[in-house]
C-alpha positions in Angstrom: -64.7 -30.0 21.5 -63.4 -26.5 22.6 -63.4 -23.5 20.7 -60.0 -21.8 20.3 -59.6 -18.5 21.9 -59.1 -15.8 19.2 -57.9 -12.3 20.2 -60.2 -9.6 19.3 -56.9 -7.5 18.5 -56.0 -10.1 15.9 -59.4 -9.9 14.3 -59.4 -6.1 14.0 -55.8 -6.1 12.7 -56.7 -8.8 10.0 -59.6 -7.1 8.7 -57.8 -3.6 8.9 -55.0 -4.9 6.7 -57.6 -6.7 4.1 -59.6 -3.6 3.9 -56.5 -1.5 3.2 -55.6 -4.1 0.5 -59.2 -4.2 -0.8 -59.3 -0.4 -1.2 -56.1 -0.1 -3.4 -57.5 -0.3 -6.9 -61.0 -0.5 -7.3 -63.6 -0.3 -4.6 -65.6 3.2 -3.9 -65.0 5.4 -0.9 -68.3 3.9 0.6 -66.7 0.4 1.3 -64.0 2.1 2.9 -66.2 4.2 5.1 -68.3 1.3 6.0 -65.6 -1.3 6.8 -63.2 1.3 8.7 -66.0 2.6 10.8 -67.1 -0.9 11.9 -63.2 -1.4 12.5 -63.3 1.7 14.8 -66.2 0.0 16.8 -64.0 -3.1 17.2 -61.2 -0.7 18.5 -63.7 0.6 21.0 -64.6 -3.1 21.9 -60.7 -3.7 22.7 -60.2 -0.6 24.8 -63.4 -1.5 26.9 -62.9 -5.0 28.0 -65.9 -5.2 30.1 -68.5 -3.7 27.6 -70.9 -6.0 26.2 -72.5 -3.0 23.9 -69.1 -2.5 22.3 -68.7 -6.1 21.4 -72.5 -6.6 20.2 -72.1 -3.6 17.9 -68.9 -4.8 16.2 -70.7 -8.1 15.8 -73.7 -6.5 14.1 -71.5 -4.2 12.2 -69.6 -7.1 10.7 -72.6 -9.0 9.9 -74.0 -5.7 8.0 -70.7 -5.3 6.3 -71.0 -8.9 4.8 -74.0 -7.7 3.1 -72.7 -4.4 1.7 -69.4 -5.6 0.6 -71.5 -8.1 -1.6 -73.4 -5.2 -2.9 -70.1 -3.5 -3.6 -68.6 -6.4 -5.5 -71.5 -7.0 -7.5 -71.9 -3.2 -8.6 -68.3 -2.2 -9.1 -66.3 -5.6 -10.1 -67.2 -5.2 -14.0 -65.7 -1.8 -14.3 -62.2 -3.1 -14.0 -62.4 -4.9 -17.3 -60.7 -2.3 -19.5 -57.5 -2.0 -17.3 -54.0 -1.9 -18.7 -51.7 -4.9 -17.9 -49.8 -3.5 -14.9 -53.3 -2.2 -13.4 -54.6 -5.4 -13.9 -52.3 -7.1 -11.5 -53.0 -4.5 -8.8 -56.6 -5.0 -9.6 -56.4 -8.8 -8.9 -54.5 -8.4 -5.8 -56.9 -5.8 -4.3 -60.1 -8.0 -5.7 -58.5 -11.0 -4.1 -57.8 -9.4 -0.7 -61.2 -7.8 -0.6 -63.0 -11.4 -1.4 -60.7 -12.8 1.3 -61.8 -10.2 3.8 -65.5 -11.0 2.8 -64.9 -14.8 3.2 -63.3 -14.4 6.7 -66.0 -12.2 8.2 -68.5 -15.2 9.0 -65.6 -16.8 10.8 -64.8 -13.5 12.7 -68.6 -13.2 13.7 -68.4 -16.6 15.2 -65.4 -15.7 17.3 -66.6 -12.2 18.1 -70.1 -13.9 19.0 -68.0 -16.1 21.5 -66.4 -13.2 23.0 -69.9 -11.5 23.4 -71.0 -14.4 25.5 -67.9 -14.4 27.5 -68.5 -11.0 28.4 -72.0 -11.8 29.9 -74.1 -11.4 26.6 -77.2 -13.4 27.4 -78.6 -13.9 23.7 -78.2 -17.4 22.6 -78.4 -17.8 18.7 -79.5 -21.2 17.6 -77.7 -21.4 14.1 -80.3 -24.2 12.9 -83.2 -21.9 13.0 -84.5 -18.7 14.4 -82.8 -17.0 17.2 -84.0 -18.0 20.9 -83.3 -16.3 24.1 -82.3 -18.5 26.9 -81.1 -18.0 30.3 -78.9 -19.7 32.9 -81.3 -20.8 35.6 -79.0 -22.7 37.9 -78.7 -19.6 40.3 -82.8 -19.7 40.9 -84.4 -21.7 43.4 -87.8 -23.5 43.1 -90.6 -21.8 45.1 -91.8 -25.7 45.6 -89.0 -26.4 48.0 -88.9 -25.4 51.7 -85.9 -23.9 53.0 -84.3 -26.5 55.2 -82.4 -24.1 57.5 -85.7 -22.5 58.8 -87.7 -25.6 59.3 -84.8 -27.6 61.3 -83.8 -24.4 63.4 -87.4 -24.2 64.8 -89.1 -27.6 64.8 -91.9 -26.4 67.1 -94.6 -23.6 66.6 -93.8 -21.2 69.4 -97.4 -19.9 69.8 -99.1 -23.5 70.0 -96.1 -25.5 71.5 -96.6 -28.0 68.8 -94.9 -29.2 65.6 -96.4 -27.6 62.6 -98.8 -29.8 60.7 -99.8 -29.9 57.1 -101.2 -26.8 55.6 -105.1 -26.3 55.9 -107.2 -26.3 53.0 -110.2 -24.1 53.2 
């Protein structure tokens, strides 16, 4: 099954819009600063298409903001209980958009991780357990195999005038 390609611009735009709507009524400035600074790193990742560091920092930033968003929601959500009816609707919309942004962040992490791998990142995360590092070993040659071009080009030993024999054991 092929993973659909999602544009990094779409991810940044979606989170930018949800962060703006989430900040409308009830979240503190620290929520805005944290999320907008991570989105600035996302803009850096868009601008530098070949940068592995930019995408990795954006991925780590989104992962960290998942935790900080949960903390913000837990601390500041009960403050909106005594609002007037008109303000209550704005609060519900703002809270809904902030929660939707939080729910979409793990999905965004998955797609940004795929972009990290496409740009040449070499960390392979095993989602079932602990992270593990793997590398593609297709480009390596085993030292046990002899190079066929050197052995077929010179079948005789020039110094002795004979075919090379098995290696001597001492």
